[in-house]
N, C-alpha and C positions, 0 to 999 in steps of 0.2 A: 738585136742582141739585148734583150731585155732581161732584167733580173728583178724579181719581187715587185712587179707592177701589175695592176689589174688587167685582166684580159690577156694574159701571157700567150695562150695558145691561139689567139686571133692574130698574132703577128704573122703577116703573110710573107712567106719566104720567097714565093715567086715574084710578087710585086717588089720586094726589097731588092732582089737581084736585078730586075729589069729596070726599075725606076731610080734606084739609088746605088747603082754600081760604082759610083765615084767613091763610096766608102771603102771599097776594096782597092780601086785604082790608086787612090791617094795614099795607100799603105806602102807603096814601093819604097820610098825613102826610109821607112821604118825597118823594112827587111834589110836594107843596106846597113842601117845602124846596128842591127843585131848581128849581121854577118855570120850566120850559123856555119859551123864547120862540119864536114861530113862525119856522120856517126854521133854527133851531139844529140842529147835528149832534150827536146824542146816542147813545152806545153803552151798551146795557143789558147789563152783564156778569153772567152767571148768570141768564139771563132765564127759564129754565124753559119753561113752555108759552106764554109770551108775553102773559099777561094785562096786566101793567104796561107792557110794551113797547107794546101797543096803546093804553094810556092816554096814553103819551108822544106817540104819533103823533096821537091825537085832540086833544091840546093844541097840535099844529102842528109838532112836532119832526120832523126828518128822522132816523129812528132805525134802528139796526142792533142786533139781538138776538144774543147769543153765549151758548151753553151747552155744557157738556161732555158732555151726554147726547144722542145721536142720536135717541132716542125722544122726548125733550122737544122737540127742534127739529122733528122730523117732525110732531108734533101742532101746534106753533106755526104752521108753514107751512100746515097744513090749515085751522086756525081763522082765520088772518089772512093771506090770500094776497097782500094788497097791501103787506106789510111784509117787509123783508129779515131773514132769520135764517140763521145759520151755526153749525156745530159748531166749538167752539174751547175751548182750555184756558187758564185764566187765567195759568198759569205760562209760556206761550210764545206767546201771541197777538201779532200785529202788525197794523197797519193801513197802508194806502197813504197816505191823506190824514188829517190829524189831526182830532180831534173837539173840539167846544166843551165837552162835558161827558161824564163817565162816571158812570153810575148803577148801583147794585147793591143789591138787596134780598134779605136772607136767603140769601146765597150765599158771601160771602167766607170765612165760617168753614169752608166745605167745602174751600177752597183751602189746605190745611194743610201741604203738602210744603215750601213756601218762601214764606211770606207776603211777605217783602221783595221777592222777584222779581215777585210779582203787582203790588205797588204800583209798582215800577219800570216794569213794562209799561204800567200805567195812565198813568203820567206821560208815557211815550213816545207814547201814543195821543192826548194832549191838546195843544192849542195853548197857547202861553204865556198864563197867566191863566185857563186852562181849569179847570172845576170838577170835583171828585170828591165825589160825594154818595152816601152809602151807609148801610145799617143791617145789622148782623150780630149774632150772639150774642157777648155779653161774658162776662167772668170770672164764674163762678157760674151760668152758663146751664145749665139742666137738672141742677142739682147733686143734687137728690133722686132724679130718674130715673136718673142715672148711678150714684149710690151704691147704689140698689136692684139695678141690673144687676150691679155688681161684687161685691156681697155674695152674690147668688144664684150667680154663677159660682164664687166661692170655696167656698160650701157644697157645690157639686156636684163639687168637686175639679178644676175646670177652670182652665186657664191664663187669666190676666187678659186680656180682649180688648183689642186695639189699637183705640181709638176714633178715628174719622176727623176729628175736629173741632179747630178752633183758636179758643179763646175768650179773647182777650186782655183785660188790664186797660186802662182808658182811658189811663193813663200809657204803657203799653207800645205801644199802637197809635199814640198821638200821636207818640211818639219815632220809630217806624218811618216814619210819614208825613213827618216833618221830615227824617229821614236821606235819604229818597228824593226830596227836592226840593219838598215841599209846605209851604204855610203853613196851619195849622189855624185855621179861622174859627169853627167851632162843634163842640162835642163833648158829647153827652148820654149818660148812663149810667143806666139805670132798670130796675126790675122791671116785667115785664108778664105776670102770671099769665094763662094763656090756656086757655079751656075746650076740651077735646078732645071736642067734641060728636059727632063722627063716629067715635068710638073705642069701640064697644060692648065691646071686649075690654080697655079701660083701658090701663094702661102697656104691656101686652104688645103691643097694636096699634102703639103709638108705637115700640117697639123693632123690630117687624117692618118698619116703614116707614123709620125714620131710622137704625137701627143694624143693618140686616140683615147687614152684613159680619161682625158678631160671632157670627152663627148659622151661618156657613159652616163646613162640615167637622165640625159636631157630630153625634154619633149621633142619628139621627132620633127614636129612642124617648125621648130626654130633652128634646127641644125644648119640647114642650108643658108638661110639669111644671116645667121651668126657667122658662118664661115665667109660669106660674101663681105661682111663688115670687116673681118680680119684682113681680107685682101685690100679693101679700101684703105685701111689704116696703115698697112705695111707697104703699100705700093710706092709712096714718095721716097722711101729709103731704099727699097729693095727691087723695084721694077726698073729695068733698063729697056732700051730699044731692042736689045738682043734677047731679052727674056728676064726671068726672075733670078735673083741671087739669094743665097743663104749667107747670113753674116756670121760665119764660123770663126771662132778663135780657138786655137789648138795649143795644147800643152804636151810636149814630147820630152821624154826623159830616158836616161839609162842609169841604172843603179846596180850596185853589187852587194850581195849579202855579206855581212861581216862574219 
């Protein structure tokens, strides 16, 4: 679920579903928090391949899925032909008729160019009293993974990569929500170490999928040794006997439009 990042259409929807299905699986508590009622109009912002959008529809919501990746939307339309999906950017989307709720799982941290504008657009898409329920990466998310990347880049004499994420503190995001016309009803901030069960290449596979923009333009002959070095640096903190872990920190909230 990438927004405004280099190489957008190289985001591999098939690999995303097969290798990182936990992104959708971990969204179940968020669905319960939203608790959509039959007939409610719900917009799924950053819907990816539509797995959770389909769950919203199964619970009776009249749902629209929006994602910045045409490849993701193409797969969502193929998998769930009875559900509406469109390509759209969180920074400039608009709707004709307002929605009762906006839902977003593991997507807002990709909308990093101007998070305030994204929140303002969500507000405009909601009816008064409409709900904004979402989960995203919070401050400290992937800290060990990111530190390993940056250290490896420095060791190879490379310019520090521009990472495409926005991982706010709870206070920062609550302030943004309030500034854009929301009342925060619930905000949770928690560690969620997540097994990378489908990453035989360890942290290197995570970089290839979630930080591929950092690899763009590098000499091809250094990519593999560079990623091996990322693994070496990340292994003490993230490799277990059972496999690799991602050091995820999540920010989950429910807010209401004033």
